[in-house]
C-alpha positions as a Markdown table, in Angstrom:
| # | Residue | x | y | z |
|---|---|---|---|---|
| 1 | Met | 121.2 | -24.6 | -118.2 |
| 2 | Glu | 120.9 | -22.9 | -121.6 |
| 3 | Met | 124.7 | -22.4 | -121.8 |
| 4 | Leu | 125.3 | -26.1 | -121.2 |
| 5 | Gln | 122.8 | -27.1 | -123.8 |
| 6 | Glu | 124.8 | -25.1 | -126.4 |
| 7 | Thr | 127.9 | -27.3 | -125.8 |
| 8 | Gln | 128.8 | -30.4 | -127.8 |
| 9 | Gly | 129.0 | -32.6 | -124.8 |
| 10 | Tyr | 125.6 | -31.6 | -123.4 |
| 11 | Arg | 124.0 | -35.0 | -124.0 |
| 12 | Leu | 126.7 | -36.9 | -122.1 |
| 13 | Pro | 125.3 | -36.1 | -118.6 |
| 14 | Ala | 121.9 | -37.5 | -119.8 |
| 15 | Gly | 123.4 | -41.0 | -119.9 |
| 16 | Val | 124.2 | -41.9 | -123.5 |
| 17 | Arg | 125.2 | -45.4 | -124.7 |
| 18 | Gly | 123.6 | -47.1 | -121.7 |
| 19 | Gln | 125.5 | -45.2 | -119.0 |
| 20 | Gln | 123.8 | -43.9 | -115.9 |
| 21 | Pro | 122.7 | -40.3 | -116.0 |
| 22 | Leu | 125.0 | -37.8 | -114.3 |
| 23 | Ala | 124.2 | -34.9 | -111.9 |
| 24 | Ser | 123.9 | -32.2 | -114.5 |
| 25 | Asn | 122.1 | -29.9 | -112.0 |
| 26 | Ala | 125.3 | -30.1 | -109.9 |
| 27 | Leu | 127.3 | -28.8 | -112.8 |
| 28 | Thr | 124.8 | -26.0 | -113.4 |
| 29 | Asp | 125.0 | -25.1 | -109.7 |
| 30 | Leu | 128.8 | -25.1 | -109.8 |
| 31 | Leu | 128.9 | -22.7 | -112.8 |
| 32 | Val | 126.5 | -20.3 | -111.1 |
| 33 | Ser | 128.4 | -20.5 | -107.8 |
| 34 | Met | 131.7 | -19.8 | -109.5 |
| 35 | Ser | 130.3 | -17.0 | -111.5 |
| 36 | Arg | 128.9 | -15.3 | -108.4 |
| 37 | Met | 132.2 | -15.8 | -106.6 |
| 38 | Val | 134.2 | -14.1 | -109.3 |
| 39 | Thr | 131.7 | -11.3 | -109.6 |
| 40 | Asp | 131.6 | -10.7 | -105.8 |
| 41 | Arg | 135.4 | -10.8 | -105.4 |
| 42 | Arg | 136.8 | -8.2 | -107.7 |
| 43 | Glu | 140.4 | -9.2 | -106.8 |
| 44 | Met | 139.9 | -12.5 | -108.6 |
| 45 | Gln | 141.3 | -12.2 | -112.1 |
| 46 | Glu | 141.2 | -15.8 | -113.2 |
| 47 | Leu | 139.5 | -19.0 | -112.0 |
| 48 | Asp | 140.3 | -22.4 | -113.5 |
| 49 | Leu | 138.8 | -25.7 | -112.4 |
| 50 | Asn | 140.3 | -28.5 | -114.3 |
| 51 | Pro | 139.3 | -31.3 | -114.4 |
| 52 | Val | 135.8 | -31.4 | -113.0 |
| 53 | Arg | 134.2 | -34.8 | -112.6 |
| 54 | Val | 130.5 | -35.2 | -112.7 |
| 55 | Tyr | 129.1 | -38.2 | -111.0 |
| 56 | Asp | 125.5 | -39.6 | -110.7 |
| 57 | Lys | 125.1 | -38.0 | -107.3 |
| 58 | Gly | 127.4 | -35.0 | -107.3 |
| 59 | Ile | 130.4 | -33.2 | -108.7 |
| 60 | Leu | 134.1 | -32.9 | -107.8 |
| 61 | Ala | 136.7 | -30.3 | -109.0 |
| 62 | Leu | 140.0 | -32.2 | -108.9 |
| 63 | Asp | 142.2 | -29.2 | -109.3 |
| 64 | Ala | 141.6 | -25.4 | -108.9 |
| 65 | Arg | 143.8 | -22.4 | -109.8 |
| 66 | Ile | 142.8 | -18.9 | -108.7 |
| 67 | Leu | 144.7 | -15.8 | -109.8 |
| 68 | Thr | 144.2 | -12.7 | -107.7 |
| 69 | Ser | 145.4 | -9.1 | -108.1 |
| 70 | Gly | 147.7 | -7.5 | -105.6 |
């Protein structure tokens, strides 16, 4: 959560300009899960999720690219 708070877009999930708050916990969970996956699987050299959409009740990675060794 501290990493997200350091970004310029951190306030957006809170629901700025009258918009509904987004599932920022889901984004935090995604970052932790992806970090663990890369750490546990040494063959993974790169992981790219782009774009990632955060909704009010969840999160969706629209595209993923994983580069492995070997």
